C-alpha positions in Angstrom: -47.2 -14.3 -30.6 -43.7 -15.6 -30.0 -41.7 -16.7 -33.2 -40.4 -20.4 -33.0 -39.5 -21.8 -35.8 -35.9 -24.3 -35.9 -32.7 -23.3 -37.6 -33.6 -25.0 -40.6 -36.0 -22.6 -41.4 -33.4 -19.9 -42.4 -32.5 -21.8 -45.1 -35.7 -23.7 -45.8 -38.2 -21.3 -45.4 -36.0 -17.7 -45.2 -38.6 -15.8 -46.9 -41.7 -15.9 -44.1 -39.3 -15.4 -41.4 -38.3 -12.2 -43.6 -41.9 -11.4 -43.5 -42.4 -11.9 -39.8 -39.0 -9.3 -38.6 -40.5 -6.8 -40.8 -43.4 -7.0 -38.8 -41.4 -6.1 -36.1 -41.3 -9.6 -34.3 -37.7 -11.2 -33.5 -38.0 -15.1 -34.3 -36.4 -17.4 -31.9 -34.6 -20.2 -33.7 -34.3 -24.3 -32.5 -31.8 -26.6 -32.5 -31.9 -29.9 -31.6 -35.3 -28.8 -29.6 -33.3 -26.4 -28.4 -32.8 -22.3 -28.1 -30.3 -20.9 -30.4 -30.3 -17.7 -30.6 -33.0 -14.3 -31.3 -33.3 -12.9 -34.8 -34.6 -9.5 -35.3 -34.4 -6.6 -37.7 -31.6 -3.9 -37.7 -33.7 -1.1 -36.3 -34.5 -3.6 -33.3 -31.5 -3.8 -32.6 -30.2 -0.8 -32.8 -32.4 0.2 -30.6 -31.8 -2.3 -27.5 -28.3 -1.8 -27.7 -28.9 1.8 -27.7 -30.4 1.8 -23.8 -27.5 0.1 -23.4 -24.8 2.3 -24.5 -26.9 5.2 -23.0 -27.0 3.0 -19.3 -23.0 2.4 -19.8 -22.2 6.4 -20.6 -24.1 7.7 -17.7 -22.8 4.6 -15.5 -19.1 6.0 -16.8 -19.6 9.3 -16.2 -21.2 8.3 -12.4 -17.7 6.1 -11.8 -15.3 9.2 -13.2 -17.8 12.2 -10.6 -16.8 9.2 -7.9 -13.0 9.1 -8.0 -13.2 12.9 -8.1 -15.4 13.4 -5.2 -15.5 12.1 -1.5 -19.2 13.3 -2.0 -21.6 10.5 -1.5 -25.6 11.0 -1.6 -28.0 8.8 0.5 -30.9 6.8 -1.0 -33.0 9.4 -0.1 -30.5 12.1 -1.7 -31.4 11.2 -4.7 -34.3 10.1 -4.5 -36.8 12.0 -2.2 -37.4 14.5 -4.0 -39.3 11.8 -6.8 -41.6 11.4 -4.0 -42.8 14.6 -3.2 
């Protein structure tokens, strides 16, 4: 279930928002009827950014390897064995 609250609830109903976050769900905040931000637990945020950091590191590694060699692989070279 998506939890959408007005931003004023941060001040007026913080315990309710904290409980929702402790249950592992994000809270979407609105200002004047428009979405402005998302509040989530530190654990959830860490999980999300951990994946991004891992992908960024792998892409940087691939870029370094590409600079060091002229070998280029086709789509079939990379993914062909997965289909078998």
